C-alpha positions in Angstrom: -22.4 157.9 184.9 -20.1 154.9 185.6 -21.3 151.6 184.1 -18.8 149.1 185.5 -16.3 148.7 188.3 -16.3 149.4 192.1 -18.0 152.8 191.5 -20.8 151.4 189.3 -23.9 153.7 189.3 -22.1 156.8 190.6 -22.4 160.1 188.8 -20.0 162.9 188.4 -18.6 165.6 186.0 -15.8 164.7 183.7 -12.7 166.7 184.8 -10.3 165.6 182.1 -10.3 163.6 179.0 -7.3 161.8 177.5 -8.4 160.8 173.9 -5.1 159.2 173.0 -5.3 156.8 175.9 -9.1 156.4 175.7 -9.5 157.4 179.4 -11.4 160.0 181.4 -11.2 161.4 185.0 -14.6 161.8 186.7 -15.0 164.0 189.7 -15.4 162.0 193.0 -15.2 158.6 191.3 -12.5 155.9 191.4 -10.7 157.6 194.3 -7.2 156.2 195.1 -4.7 157.1 197.9 -1.3 158.4 196.9 1.6 158.7 199.3 3.2 162.0 198.4 6.6 163.5 199.4 6.5 167.0 200.9 7.5 169.8 198.5 7.8 173.6 198.9 4.2 174.2 197.9 2.4 171.4 199.7 3.0 169.1 202.7 3.4 165.4 202.3 1.2 162.6 203.5 -1.5 160.4 202.1 -3.5 162.3 199.4 -6.8 161.0 198.0 -7.4 161.8 194.3 -9.3 160.5 191.3 -7.8 157.9 189.0 -8.8 157.6 185.3 -11.5 155.3 183.9 -11.7 153.7 180.5 -14.3 155.5 178.3 -16.2 152.3 177.7 -17.1 152.2 181.4 -18.7 155.7 181.3 -21.9 156.9 179.7 -23.9 160.2 179.4 -26.9 160.6 181.6 -30.3 160.9 179.8 -31.7 164.4 180.7 -35.3 162.9 180.8 -35.0 160.0 183.2 -31.4 160.0 184.5 -30.4 156.6 183.1 -27.3 156.0 181.0 -27.6 156.6 177.2 -25.6 156.7 174.1 -25.2 159.9 172.1 -26.2 160.8 168.6 -25.8 164.0 166.5 -28.5 166.0 164.9 -28.5 169.2 162.8 -31.1 171.8 163.9 -33.1 174.1 161.6 -30.7 177.0 162.4 -27.7 174.9 161.2 -26.3 174.0 164.6 -25.0 170.5 165.2 -26.1 169.3 168.6 -25.7 166.1 170.7 -28.9 164.0 171.2 -29.6 161.3 173.7 -30.4 158.1 171.8 -32.7 156.8 174.6 -35.2 159.7 174.7 -34.2 162.0 171.8 -33.7 165.0 174.1 -31.0 167.5 173.1 -28.0 167.5 175.5 -26.7 171.0 176.1 -23.3 171.7 177.6 
């Protein structure tokens, strides 16, 4: 879920993460137009694609109520380490 910017409130799946640059690309969010030159594989023209967002402007969605939440970690009885929503305490599965 996007917390700030022109696409505030939109939801999407994270396509790519760039930890060294602290940025993520979210599917269908922060769309920009790129003027591309034709190549042997694709034709040229104006292509619309996703641009990256800073990680501070993105949050996980709480599985219980759908609002943005922070993430904590918890070790279950069987020894697995899982992510937990801080807002509701629900386990977040991948």
